[in-house]
C-alpha positions in Angstrom: 0.2 -0.1 -0.1 2.2 3.1 -1.3 1.1 5.6 0.8 2.8 8.1 3.5 2.6 6.3 6.7 3.9 6.9 10.1 5.4 3.1 11.8 5.3 1.8 8.0 7.2 -1.1 7.5 8.4 -0.5 4.4 12.6 -1.3 5.2 11.8 -4.0 7.1 9.0 -5.8 4.8 11.3 -8.2 3.0 12.9 -9.1 5.8 9.1 -10.1 7.5 8.6 -12.0 4.2 12.0 -14.0 4.7 11.1 -15.2 8.3 7.7 -15.9 6.9 9.1 -18.1 4.2 12.2 -19.4 5.9 9.9 -20.6 8.9 7.7 -22.7 6.1 5.2 -20.5 5.1 1.2 -21.5 5.5 -1.2 -19.3 7.9 -0.6 -16.0 8.6 -1.6 -13.2 11.1 -1.0 -9.6 10.6 -2.7 -8.3 14.1 -2.0 -4.6 13.4 -2.1 -4.5 9.9 -2.4 -0.8 9.3 -1.2 -0.2 5.5 -2.1 -3.6 4.8 2.3 -3.7 3.5 3.2 -6.6 5.8 -0.2 -8.7 5.0 0.8 -8.1 0.8 3.8 -9.2 1.2 3.2 -12.5 3.3 -0.4 -13.5 0.4 2.6 -12.6 -2.4 4.7 -15.3 -0.5 1.4 -17.8 -0.8 0.1 -17.0 2.6 -2.8 -17.5 3.6 -3.3 -14.1 5.3 -6.0 -13.0 8.1 -5.4 -9.2 8.6 -6.7 -6.8 11.3 -7.0 -3.2 12.8 -9.4 -1.6 14.5 -9.5 1.8 12.0 -12.0 2.0 9.2 -9.3 2.5 6.7 -7.1 -0.2 7.3 -10.0 -2.6 7.5 -11.1 -1.2 4.1 -7.5 -1.7 2.6 -7.3 -5.7 4.1 -10.3 -5.6 2.1 -9.1 -4.8 -1.2 -5.7 -6.4 -0.7 -6.1 -9.6 1.6 -9.4 -10.5 1.1 -10.4 -9.9 -2.5 -8.5 -12.7 -4.8 -7.6 -11.2 -8.0 -8.0 -13.8 -10.1 -12.1 -13.9 -9.6 -12.2 -10.3 -10.7 -13.0 -9.0 -13.9 -10.3 -6.6 -14.4 -10.9 -5.4 -17.6 -14.4 -3.9 -16.0 -12.7 -2.8 -12.8 -10.9 -0.7 -14.6 -13.3 0.7 -17.1 -15.1 1.6 -13.7 -12.2 3.3 -12.6 -11.9 5.0 -15.6 -15.8 6.7 -15.3 -15.0 8.0 -11.9 -11.4 9.3 -13.1 -14.2 11.7 -15.6 -16.9 12.7 -12.8 -17.3 16.4 -12.7 -16.2 18.0 -9.6 -19.0 18.7 -7.3 -17.8 20.5 -3.7 -19.0 18.6 -0.8 -18.3 18.4 2.7 -14.2 17.6 1.9 -14.1 20.6 -0.1 -15.4 22.4 2.9 -13.6 20.5 5.9 -10.1 19.7 4.2 -9.5 22.4 1.6 -11.3 25.6 3.5 -11.4 25.3 6.9 -8.4 22.9 6.9 -5.6 23.1 3.9 -4.9 19.1 2.8 -5.5 19.2 -0.3 -6.1 22.0 -2.8 -10.2 22.7 -3.6 -9.7 21.6 -7.0 -8.8 18.1 -6.0 -11.7 18.0 -3.2 -14.2 18.6 -5.3 -12.7 15.6 -7.1 -12.8 14.0 -4.6 -16.3 15.0 -2.9 -17.7 14.3 -6.2 -16.0 10.3 -6.4 -16.6 9.3 -3.2 -20.3 10.2 -3.6 -20.1 7.7 -6.9 -18.4 5.0 -4.8 -21.3 5.2 -2.0 -23.4 3.7 -4.4 -21.3 0.6 -5.1 -21.7 -0.5 -1.3 -21.8 -4.1 -0.7 -20.0 -4.7 -4.5 -17.1 -6.6 -4.6 -15.2 -3.6 -6.0 -16.3 -1.2 -3.4 -13.6 -1.5 -1.2 -11.2 -1.8 -4.1 -12.2 1.9 -5.5 -12.3 3.2 -1.9 -9.0 2.0 -1.5 -7.6 4.0 -5.0 -9.5 6.9 -3.8 -7.8 7.0 -0.8 -4.5 6.7 -2.7 -5.1 9.3 -5.2 -5.8 11.7 -2.3 -2.5 10.6 -0.8 -0.3 11.4 -3.7 -2.0 14.7 -3.6 -2.1 16.2 0.2 0.0 18.7 1.6 1.0 17.2 4.5 4.5 16.0 6.3 2.4 12.4 6.2 0.8 12.8 9.1 -3.2 14.7 9.2 -2.4 16.2 12.7 -1.5 19.5 10.5 -0.6 20.5 7.4 2.0 22.3 5.8 2.3 26.3 5.4 2.7 26.5 2.0 1.0 24.2 -0.7 3.8 21.1 -1.4 4.3 21.0 -5.2 2.3 17.9 -5.7 -1.1 19.5 -4.2 -0.9 21.1 -7.2 -1.3 18.1 -9.5 -4.7 16.7 -10.7 -5.9 13.9 -8.3 -6.0 10.3 -10.5 -7.8 7.5 -9.8 -5.6 4.0 -10.6 -5.8 0.5 -9.6 -4.7 -0.6 -6.4 -2.2 -3.7 -6.3 -4.1 -6.9 -6.1 -3.0 -9.9 -5.6 -4.4 -13.8 -6.3 -5.7 -16.1 -3.5 -8.3 -16.4 -0.8 -7.7 -13.8 2.5 -9.6 -12.6 5.6 -10.0 -9.1 6.4 -11.2 -8.1 10.4 -12.5 -4.9 12.1 -12.2 -5.0 15.6 -9.8 -4.4 18.6 -6.6 -6.8 18.7 -7.2 -8.2 22.3 -11.0 -8.9 21.4 -10.2 -10.7 18.8 -7.9 -12.6 19.0 -9.4 -15.6 20.9 -11.6 -16.2 18.4 -9.1 -16.2 15.3 -7.8 -19.9 16.1 -4.1 -20.9 15.4 -1.9 -20.2 12.4 1.6 -20.9 11.6 3.0 -17.7 11.3 1.5 -14.3 13.3 3.2 -10.9 13.1 2.8 -7.8 15.9 2.8 -4.2 14.6 1.6 -2.9 17.7 1.2 0.8 19.1 4.1 1.5 21.5 3.3 5.1 22.5 0.6 7.9 22.3 0.8 8.1 18.3 -3.1 7.4 17.4 -3.3 6.2 13.9 -7.2 7.1 13.3 -6.5 10.7 14.6 -3.2 10.2 12.4 -5.5 9.6 9.2 -8.5 10.9 10.6 -9.0 12.0 7.0 -8.9 8.2 5.7 -10.9 7.8 8.7 -14.4 10.0 7.2 -13.3 8.9 3.7 -14.5 5.4 4.6 -17.3 6.3 7.3 -18.4 9.4 4.6 -20.6 10.7 7.9 -20.1 14.4 7.8 -18.4 13.9 11.4 -18.6 17.4 13.5 -15.0 18.5 13.3 -12.9 20.0 16.0 -9.7 21.8 16.1 -7.4 23.5 13.3 -6.7 19.5 11.5 -10.5 19.4 11.7 -10.6 15.7 13.0 -13.4 13.6 13.8 -15.0 15.0 17.3 -14.9 10.9 18.2 -11.5 11.5 18.6 -11.4 14.1 21.3 -12.8 11.5 23.3 -10.1 10.2 25.3 -11.7 7.0 26.6 -12.0 5.4 23.3 -8.1 5.3 23.3 -6.6 1.8 22.5 -5.3 0.7 25.9 -1.8 0.6 23.3 -2.3 4.8 23.4 -1.9 4.8 27.2 0.9 4.6 29.2 -0.1 2.7 32.6 -2.3 0.4 30.1 -0.1 -0.3 27.0 2.5 -2.9 28.8 -0.9 -5.5 30.2 -2.7 -5.0 26.6 1.0 -6.0 24.3 1.2 -8.8 27.1 -2.0 -10.3 26.5 -1.9 -9.9 22.5 1.7 -11.7 23.2 0.4 -14.4 24.9 -3.4 -14.8 23.3 -1.3 -15.3 19.9 -1.9 -18.8 18.6 1.2 -19.1 16.3 4.3 -21.8 15.6 6.3 -18.4 14.7 5.7 -14.7 16.5 7.1 -12.0 15.1 6.7 -8.8 16.7 8.1 -5.2 15.9 9.3 -2.7 18.1 11.7 0.1 18.1 13.6 2.2 20.5 10.6 4.8 21.5 8.4 2.5 22.6 7.0 3.1 26.8 8.4 -0.7 27.4 12.2 -1.7 27.5 13.3 -4.4 24.6 14.1 -6.7 28.0 10.2 -6.4 28.7 9.1 -7.1 25.4 11.7 -10.5 24.9 10.4 -11.4 28.7 6.7 -11.2 27.3 7.8 -13.6 24.0 9.5 -16.3 26.2 6.1 -17.4 26.7 6.1 -19.0 23.1 9.8 -20.2 23.5 13.0 -19.4 22.0 13.7 -15.8 21.5 15.9 -13.6 18.9 16.1 -10.0 18.2 17.4 -8.4 15.1 17.7 -4.6 15.0 17.9 -2.0 12.8 18.9 1.4 12.8 16.9 4.1 10.6 15.8 7.5 10.0 12.3 8.7 11.8 9.5 9.9 9.6 9.5 13.1 8.1 7.6 15.0 10.1 10.0 14.3 12.9 12.6 15.6 11.0 10.9 18.6 9.6 10.0 19.6 12.7 6.5 20.9 14.0 5.4 24.2 13.1 1.8 26.4 14.7 -0.9 27.6 12.9 0.7 31.0 11.9 3.2 28.6 10.3 6.2 29.6 13.0 8.5 26.7 13.9 8.1 25.4 17.6 10.3 23.2 19.8 12.9 21.4 18.2 13.8 18.1 17.1 15.5 15.6 19.5 16.4 13.1 17.6 16.4 11.7 13.8 16.9 8.4 13.7 15.4 5.5 15.8 16.1 1.5 16.1 13.6 -0.9 15.3 13.5 -4.6 16.1 12.1 -7.9 14.9 11.7 -10.0 17.9 11.2 -13.6 17.0 9.6 -16.2 19.4 8.8 -19.9 18.9 10.3 -23.4 18.9 14.2 -23.2 19.4 13.9 -24.8 15.8 11.6 -23.3 14.4 13.4 -19.6 15.2 16.6 -21.1 14.3 15.6 -21.4 10.6 13.5 -18.7 10.3 16.5 -16.1 11.4 19.1 -18.2 9.7 18.9 -15.9 6.6 18.5 -12.5 7.5 22.0 -13.9 9.8 23.5 -14.6 6.9 22.5 -11.5 4.8 24.6 -10.2 7.8 21.6 -8.4 9.5 22.6 -6.8 12.7 21.2 -9.2 15.1 21.3 -10.1 19.6 20.7 -12.7 20.5 18.8 -13.4 23.7 
């Protein structure tokens, strides 16, 4: 899924895919699927993938990329439908008002195109094309937005890409079946059953993905919510009681431990970084319940917003950038033989590895 995304595993996806293949493939769980980048990698390697996330937009991405079997579609008909939508006359509406005039995420000419296309897509709800068309629209909007990658704020001056015409393209589709589930990770786990391979990429701090990508949430819900704040976020997001346990410092360790313990898989892989509210040793201890543990470490740049810094509504830079890089970890656990078999290719490729 080629959208800008905080926490994207773009750099690590091939490593995770290699772990899956080396472990023997089979059935796979992507419990916090986000943009489905990892789920697509596993499905592309022949995995029977189940993708889970609580965000509306993530569920749509999963319905498109994971649950849709490309071999069952008439791709010519799909492309014709995308072409018809792409030719619709602009029709200013909620997106234009909220995200182009009251906020500045898109230029008004593109906002009006988003409004017109999204209205037309709604008539296709329930059709196999519906999540694919929505995914195409979100990807198209992402290519012409004016942000640093999250929707908590927008740039003082229009980004060069914002001047481009919003254009629909067919999103990546893969052969084979899969399952998409919208739900809370901890609540969903007991009903999921057993897997050969499970990948967990939980939130580790206060960043809420539904707030970071509230525009995508609204495009999927299409409910014209009451907004608040400069970014015109959904009013429901102002209710702290609705936040995930993973975004609350005191509750996150317990929620993460419940997920790690509750996963039924032969090999369990957890992504983690050094900006988390818990120490790496704590996560390793959580994973020991599955058997042997191996830790792979990767140095990487932080997301672009962290590199640029923060600005107030007047466009004045505020605060300082504390760090430009972090360390990302992949923690692999399971029976000793399975862990050794899964991680050996990464070690052979001279990936930094620390055994635990």
